[in-house]
N, C-alpha and C positions, 0 to 999 in steps of 0.2 A: 604662642604659636609665632613663628618666623616662616616671611618668604622673603623668594628673589622676583623682582621686576624693574627693568629699566637701569640695573645697576644700580638697583639700592637693594636694603633688606628691610621687610617693612616685618613688625613686630604690633601684631594685632591681637585684640580682645575676642574678637570673631573672626571662625574660619573663611578661608579665601583662596579654596579649590583649585580655582583658575589658575595658579600660580604655581612655580616650583617648588619644595620644599628648601629652607634654608637655616634647619635645626644643625648644630654646633657650626656652623660657618663663623668666623670671625668679621666683623663688622662694625665696627666702633666708628669708623668714618663715612659711613654712607644710610645709617641708619633714621628711618621714618615710625613713629609710632602711632597707630591707629586705634583709637578707642571709641567704640559705642554705646551711645548712651540713650538713659530714658529720654524722649523730647518731652515727657509730661513734667520732667523736672528741672526743664534748660529757663535758665536764663540768660537769652542772648545778649550780648551787648549791642549797644547800639552806634549802628553806622556812623561813620565820622563823614562818607564821603562816598557817593558807590562812582565805581570806575569802570563798570562795566555791564551791558545788558544783552541777550540775543532773545530772540522771539521764535516761536514756530512759524508752520506755513500759515495757518490762518491770524496769527499776529498775537495769540496770547504768549505772556513770558515763559521763558525757558530757564533761561540762566543768569542769574546777575551777582554780581560782585560788588564788595564794600571794603573800606579801609574802617580798621576799628583802633581802638587806642593799644588792644592787645594782638595786633596782628589783620587778619583779613577774614572775612566773612564769604564764603561761597552759595549762593541758594541755589537749589534745584529744586523750581516750583513745585507746591504740591506734592513734593517726594521727600528731601532731605536737608538739613543746615549742615554744612562743615564749617567750623571754627579753626583758622590756619596758623599756626605762632610764625612771627616775622622771620624766623630762618627756616621755616619750612621742614619743622624735625618731629612736631607733634600737630596730629590732627582730629578732632575732636567732631565725632557726626551726631546729630540728632535725627533719625527721622521720621519721618510722618507714621503713628501707627498704624496704618493701611499698607507699605511699603513692605513689600517681600524681602527678607535674605538675598535673594538671587539679584534684583532690582537694585539694592543697597551696594552690592558688591560692582555691578557695572559702575555705578556714577563714581565708583572710588576708584575704581580700576581704570577706567577709561573717560574718564569726565574731568574729575577733581586731580589725580594724579601728574599729568601733562602740568597743569598750571602750578603745581607744588614743585617740580622739577626745572620749571622756570622761575620761580622764587630765589632757587636754590642755586641757581645760575649755570645750569642743564641745560640747556635747549634741545627741542625736540620738534620735529616736523612730521605732520598729520600725514602719516605716509607709510605705506604697506610695504614689507621688504624679505627679499628674498633670497636664499644663498645659493649661489654655481660656485662651478668649478672657476669661472673668473675673479669670483667675488661677491659681492655683498650688491644689489641694485636695489634699487628704492622705487614705486609708484607712489607718484600726486595727483591731487586732482581735486575738482569738486567732489563733493558725496552723489553717489549713484551713478560715478564713471566706471566705475567694474573694478576698482584697487583691489579689494576683497576677494571678487569672483576669482580675476586673473591668478591670484596670488593661491588661490585653492588649485586651479588648473597644475601650476607648479608644483603643488604639496602631493596630488596624484598621482604626478610623476616623478617624485622621489625627491623632490628640492624643498628643504626645511623653509619653514615659512618663520621667521625671526620676528614680524612684528606685524599687527594688524591695523594700527592706527596710528600710534607715537612710536617714533625713532627718534632715540638720541643721540645726537652727534656732535662731535668733536676734532680738531685738530690734534694732529700727534705726530712728529718729528715727516712734516710735510705730505701727511697722510690725513685724510678724513676717515673716522672711525662711526660705523654705526653700533650703538649699544643694544643686544634685543632686549623685546619687551616680556611676552610669554607664549606659551605653545598655541597655537590654532588661529582660526577665521572666525568672523560671525558671517553669516551668511541669511539670506531669506531661506525660508523653507523650500520652495517650489526649486530654490535654485542647487539645493542639495540634493533633491530627488534628481533634479537632470542632470546631477555631474555623477551618479550611481549610487550614493547613499540614503542609508533610510535616517527617517527624521530621530527614530528612537537612538541612532549612534551619536546626536549632538541635543547636547541640554539648554534649555531656553535661558536668552541673555536680559532680557526684562520681562517687564509683566507688559509694561507700555509697546512691545514691539513684538511681532513676531518671528524675529531673528533667533539664531540659535547658533551655538559654539561649537563648531566642530575642531575637534581636533585630531594629531594623527595617532593612528592607531598603535604607535609603538614610539612615543616620545624620547627624544633624545634630551634630557636635561642637560649635558654638558655643553653641548650649542648654546644655551644662556647664561655661561659663566664667564665670556669673556668678552670684549667686541671686535669686529668686524672690518676688512678694510673696506669702506664705499667705493664702488668706481663708476657707476651711471647712475643716475635718478631720470626716470621716463615722466614726462606730465602728460598723464591721459587724457584724451581725446574723442567723442565720437561723431565731430564735426568735420570736415576737411576745409584748411586754411582759407580758400579762394575762393569757392561757393558755399559754405556755411551747410551744404548739403550731407546727407548719410555716409558714413565711411561703407565701403563695400569690400576692402579685403584691407590687413593690415598693414601698415607703413610707419617706417620711421625715419624722421626730419629733424634737422638742425635747428636749434634753438637760437636766434642772438642772446649775448649777453646780460642787456636790458631786459629781454623781455623775462628771459631765467629769473633775473632778480626780482621779477616784479609776482612771478609765479610762488617764489617760494617765499617770500616774503608773505602772502596769504597765510602759506602753509606751515608759519609758526604759531609755536602755543605763546601764551603770553598769558598772566595773571594781571598784570596794573599797565593798562597801556601810556600812561602817565609819567612811567619809570624812564627818564630820559637816557641813563645811563645804562640799564637793562636794552632799551634799544638801539643803542650806540654799540653795544658788544653784541646783539644780535645782527647788525650791519656790517660788521667787520666780520663775524664769521660766515656770511653769507660771502663776501667778498674773497675769504679763502677757499670756500668751496667750492666756487665759482671757474676759480685758479686750478682746483686739482680736478675734482669729477665734472666729467661731461655730462650736461645734462640737454636732454631731447623730447622731442613732442612723441608721443607714442599713438601713432591713430586705429581706434579698433572697431570693428563692426558690432553692431549691436544686438549680436546671437551670440547665444551659448556654444553654436556649433563652431564659431572660430577659433575658439579657447585655444586648440590646439595650434593652427595657423597663428595665431599673437605668439604664443608662447614659444614657436620654433623661430619667430623672427625675432625675439628678443634673447633667444642663445646664439642667433648667430652671429648679432649683433655684438653681441659679448666676446664671440670668440674672435671675431674682427678686430678687437679694440688693442 
């Protein structure tokens, strides 16, 4: 089975229904192989050096990664281990016996694959992106600022969402291009209902979250076969810069290049923070992004009823570009 995501073709021994099919496409230069194996038969290589650790809000370990003699190990604690070869061409997954198929798919697509892209030399922003008549715009910001919810408001108005969490970016002939990920957005159940959808129309994301994957009623897979010019990046915030109080109406403000650089650095996916060559590559890419793409602060109210006004403010800003 073969699928398309983030400009790659993934061949997998397990179904990945969230991804568009890539059967019959030529993909020799951009293929990744996913193999899911029985964890009871696994003999994982000994970590040579732990290189990253992330925890949940309660302090429990969530994701850790290590270098091994044969590549990298990414461990999603109590859910699955992923072995990645040094070139990022093969990923072997050993799930915990209690990990469901839908949880495993989410971990691979949304947690591990962005790190594999980084290993392959393809840099990606933790960003949601929407295709508008003016071009592609991306929304960045910490978790909980409403990137996916805002993208869903655009989707409901007929603007395709091209990435929910991972946007691959690169320079091409004095332009920054964004490569689509896969259709749909991941939203909390109450958000889906508030937007006028029934939860039955959205599939569960994973067992450990109540988020559901909302896909457009009429998918246009051809939108995901090519990159699109990125013309604007909005950094989302729900607090005003001056008072640190709540936002009562949407507004768009300029960002200094220094502030934009710092915020985009924190939004980049990285597998190995000790890889100096990779860090230099990312810094150079960010310099080019800031010279070719306008980055602005988007201040948004903390209420779903304001979504149409936020959407209109963004579209007006894009039209004025």
